[in-house]
VEXDREN-2710 file (C-alpha; in Angstrom, 1 decimal):
% VEXDREN-2710
k/r/px/py/pz
1/MET/95.8/92.1/89.9
2/PRO/96.8/93.5/93.4
3/ARG/94.4/92.7/96.2
4/PHE/94.4/94.6/99.5
5/ARG/92.7/93.9/102.9
6/CYS/92.3/96.1/105.9
7/PRO/94.0/94.6/109.0
8/ASP/91.5/96.4/111.4
9/CYS/88.2/95.6/109.6
10/CYS/87.8/91.9/110.0
11/CYS/84.9/91.4/107.7
12/GLY/84.7/91.2/103.9
13/PRO/86.9/89.8/101.1
14/ALA/90.0/91.4/99.8
15/VAL/89.5/94.4/97.6
16/VAL/91.0/94.7/94.1
17/LEU/92.7/98.1/93.8
18/HIS/95.0/99.8/91.3
19/PRO/96.8/102.5/93.3
20/PRO/99.5/104.5/91.7
21/LYS/103.2/103.4/92.2
22/GLY/104.4/104.3/95.7
23/ALA/100.9/105.1/97.1
24/LEU/99.5/103.1/99.9
25/PRO/95.7/102.5/99.8
26/VAL/93.7/103.5/102.8
27/CYS/90.6/101.8/104.1
28/SER/87.4/103.8/103.5
29/ARG/85.8/102.6/106.7
30/CYS/88.5/103.2/109.4
31/GLY/91.3/105.0/107.6
32/THR/94.0/102.4/108.2
33/VAL/96.6/101.6/105.6
34/MET/95.6/98.4/103.8
35/GLU/97.9/95.3/103.5
36/ARG/98.6/93.6/100.2
37/GLN/97.3/90.1/99.9
38/PRO/98.9/87.4/97.8
39/LEU/96.9/86.0/94.9
40/VAL/97.6/82.4/96.1
41/LYS/98.4/81.7/99.8
42/PRO/101.5/79.5/100.2
43/VAL/100.3/77.1/102.9
44/PRO/97.1/75.9/101.2
45/LEU/99.0/75.6/97.9
46/ALA/101.6/73.4/99.6
47/VAL/98.9/71.2/101.2
48/PHE/97.1/70.9/97.9
49/LEU/100.3/69.9/96.0
50/ALA/101.3/67.4/98.7
51/VAL/97.9/65.7/98.8
52/SER/97.5/65.6/95.0
53/SER/101.0/64.3/94.5
54/ALA/100.4/61.6/97.1
55/LEU/97.2/60.5/95.4
56/VAL/98.8/60.4/92.0
57/GLY/101.8/58.5/93.4
58/LEU/99.5/55.9/95.0
59/SER/97.4/55.4/91.9
60/ILE/100.4/54.8/89.5
61/PRO/101.0/51.2/90.7
62/ALA/97.3/50.4/90.2
63/LEU/97.5/51.7/86.7
64/MET/100.7/49.8/85.9
65/GLY/99.5/46.4/87.2
66/PRO/98.3/43.5/85.0
67/PRO/94.9/43.9/83.5
68/ALA/92.0/41.9/85.0
69/PRO/91.2/38.7/83.1
70/PRO/88.1/38.9/80.9
71/ARG/84.9/37.7/82.4
72/PRO/83.3/34.6/80.9
73/PRO/80.0/35.5/79.2
74/LYS/76.8/34.9/81.1
75/SER/74.9/31.9/79.8
76/GLU/71.2/32.2/80.1
77/THR/69.2/29.1/80.2
78/LEU/65.5/29.0/79.4
79/ALA/63.4/26.7/81.4
END
């Protein structure tokens, strides 16, 4: 699904267009040729992967450690 954004018009999200092969879409507001936007931007994806892999890596030792000893049952005394 190709997405395009006008470099001159700063406002608004990317527009989904299906232009014919070889044709360049033109902005309806200002007439400038629109730029193709990637579906997933590489920098936020790299940050997400780095943070999530660090969190998973830090949680593995906690999961592999010995289980906690069972708690003794609470004894209730009636007075």
